[in-house]
C-alpha positions in Angstrom: 68.1 75.4 61.1 67.4 78.3 58.7 69.1 81.7 59.0 65.9 83.4 60.1 65.4 80.9 62.9 69.0 81.3 63.9 68.6 85.1 64.1 65.4 84.8 66.2 67.2 82.4 68.6 70.2 84.7 68.9 67.9 87.7 69.7 66.0 85.7 72.3 69.2 84.4 73.9 70.8 87.8 74.0 67.7 89.5 75.4 67.1 86.9 78.1 70.8 86.9 79.1 70.8 90.7 79.4 67.7 90.8 81.5 68.8 88.0 83.8 72.3 89.5 84.2 70.7 92.8 85.2 68.5 91.0 87.7 71.4 89.1 89.3 73.3 92.3 89.9 76.7 93.7 89.1 78.5 91.4 91.5 78.6 88.7 88.9 80.9 90.9 86.9 82.6 93.1 89.5 83.6 90.4 92.0 84.3 87.2 90.2 84.4 84.7 93.1 84.5 80.9 92.6 80.7 80.8 92.8 80.3 83.7 90.4 82.7 82.1 88.0 80.8 78.8 87.9 77.5 80.7 87.6 78.7 82.9 84.7 80.2 79.9 82.7 77.0 77.9 83.2 74.6 80.6 82.2 76.8 81.5 79.2 76.9 77.9 78.1 73.1 77.6 78.4 72.7 80.8 76.5 75.0 79.7 73.7 73.1 76.4 73.4 69.8 78.2 73.2 71.2 80.4 70.4 72.7 77.7 68.1 71.8 74.2 69.3 68.8 73.2 67.2 68.3 70.1 69.3 67.4 72.3 72.3 64.0 73.8 72.1 63.5 77.5 72.8 61.2 76.6 75.7 63.6 74.2 77.4 66.5 76.7 76.9 64.5 79.5 78.5 63.5 77.2 81.4 67.1 76.2 82.0 68.4 79.8 81.9 65.7 81.1 84.3 66.1 78.1 86.6 69.9 78.5 86.8 69.5 82.3 87.4 67.0 81.7 90.2 69.4 79.2 91.7 72.2 81.8 91.6 70.0 84.5 93.1 68.8 82.3 95.9 72.4 81.2 96.8 73.4 84.9 96.7 70.7 85.8 99.2 71.7 82.9 101.5 75.3 84.0 101.4 74.3 87.6 102.3 72.3 86.5 105.3 74.6 83.8 106.6 78.4 84.2 107.1 78.8 80.4 107.4 77.1 79.9 104.0 79.1 82.8 102.5 82.4 81.2 103.6 81.3 77.8 102.2 80.1 79.2 98.9 82.7 82.0 98.2 85.6 81.2 100.5 87.3 83.8 102.7 90.1 86.3 102.3 93.6 85.1 103.3 96.3 87.2 104.8 99.4 86.4 102.8 101.7 89.1 104.3 101.3 90.0 108.0 103.4 92.5 109.9 105.8 92.5 106.9 106.3 88.7 107.0 105.2 86.3 104.2 102.7 83.8 105.4 104.0 80.6 103.7 101.1 78.4 104.8 98.5 80.9 103.5 100.3 81.1 100.1 100.1 77.3 99.8 96.4 77.3 100.7 95.5 79.8 97.9 97.9 78.2 95.4 100.0 81.3 95.1 103.8 81.4 94.6 106.2 84.2 95.4 106.5 85.2 91.8 102.7 85.5 91.4 102.6 87.5 94.7 105.2 89.9 93.4 103.2 90.3 90.2 100.1 91.2 92.1 102.0 93.7 94.2 103.4 95.4 91.1 99.8 95.9 90.0 99.4 97.9 93.2 102.6 99.9 92.4 104.6 98.0 95.1 107.9 96.8 93.8 109.3 95.2 97.0 107.6 92.7 99.3 109.5 94.4 102.2 107.6 97.6 101.7 104.3 95.8 102.7 102.9 95.7 106.2 99.7 93.7 105.3 98.5 92.0 102.1 95.2 90.2 101.8 94.3 87.9 99.0 90.6 88.5 98.4 88.0 85.9 97.3 87.8 87.7 93.9 91.5 87.0 93.3 92.6 90.5 93.9 95.2 91.6 96.3 94.6 94.4 98.9 97.8 96.0 100.2 98.6 98.2 103.2 102.1 99.6 102.9 104.4 100.1 105.9 104.3 103.6 107.5 107.5 105.5 106.4 110.0 106.2 109.0 109.7 109.9 109.9 113.1 111.5 110.3 114.9 114.4 108.9 116.4 113.6 105.5 119.1 115.3 103.5 116.4 116.7 101.2 114.6 118.2 104.1 117.8 120.0 105.1 118.4 121.2 101.5 121.4 118.9 101.0 121.6 117.4 97.6 121.8 113.6 97.4 125.1 112.4 96.0 124.4 108.6 96.1 121.3 107.6 94.0 119.8 104.1 94.2 122.2 101.4 93.1 119.5 99.4 91.3 116.4 100.7 89.5 114.1 98.1 91.2 114.2 95.6 94.1 115.1 92.1 92.7 114.5 88.6 94.2 117.7 86.6 94.7 116.2 83.8 96.8 112.7 82.4 96.1 111.2 79.3 97.9 114.6 78.5 99.4 116.5 78.5 96.1 118.9 81.0 94.6 117.7 82.8 91.6 120.9 82.6 89.6 119.6 84.6 86.6 118.8 87.6 88.9 122.3 87.4 90.5 123.8 87.7 87.0 121.6 90.6 86.1 122.6 92.4 89.3 126.3 91.5 88.7 126.7 90.0 92.1 128.0 86.6 93.1 126.6 83.7 95.1 129.6 84.2 97.4 128.5 87.7 98.2 125.0 86.4 98.9 126.3 83.7 101.2 128.4 86.2 103.1 125.4 88.5 103.6 123.3 85.6 104.9 126.1 84.7 107.4 126.1 88.3 108.6 122.4 87.8 109.4 123.1 84.6 111.3 121.9 82.3 108.4 124.2 79.4 107.5 122.2 78.0 104.6 120.1 79.3 101.7 117.6 76.6 102.6 116.7 78.5 105.8 115.4 81.4 103.7 112.0 81.5 102.1 112.5 84.7 100.2 115.2 87.4 99.9 115.7 90.3 97.6 118.3 93.0 96.9 116.7 96.4 97.4 117.3 99.5 95.3 119.8 100.6 97.9 121.9 97.4 97.4 121.0 95.9 100.7 119.8 92.3 101.2 116.3 91.9 102.7 115.5 88.5 104.1 112.4 86.6 105.1 113.3 83.3 106.8 111.3 80.1 106.7 109.1 79.4 109.7 108.8 83.0 110.9 105.1 83.3 110.5 103.4 85.3 113.2 100.4 84.1 115.1 
């Protein structure tokens, strides 16, 4: 393949991809669901082959690009008009935190662990799972979060009294995850496993294995989410 032919193929591939992407709409970029992901990879692969694969004729490459784009558009129209088809093609959102409780089964269904959930919450400027009322894992892979309503009572700052006891820790930290003690975090917080065990017993919990997730808040208190406490 000569340089001039390569340049022509590149221009054709780029132009066709740009036109087809505009026709398919912004959803292919803005909301990357499973279907959109497969569609984008396939169209990109075909476009690349059209540009640099000399064994693929320009005609066949264009036919493949247009055909796949039409297939994507048709399935998109079907998903818009049929909820059943939409669920089948794109899946459906999953509630991973409900009424402040972690939905363990839903986390497993979406292949999401507690550490990944915490990371998604931090993107939303939420640094404690126990500050969340509802969290929904969208089909695009993003997390939608509704925080708990703050308790409305008169605080010291409302009365003009200066606070003398600031937060003990700068951020809430997990100390139990998936039923196991996070020893590294205990060390960072300078607390012992004995203290943790005593706090669990005060909450009527005799074994760490009964806890799905627990964290020490900025106020130094232990917040616990027991296993098998999912709400219907």
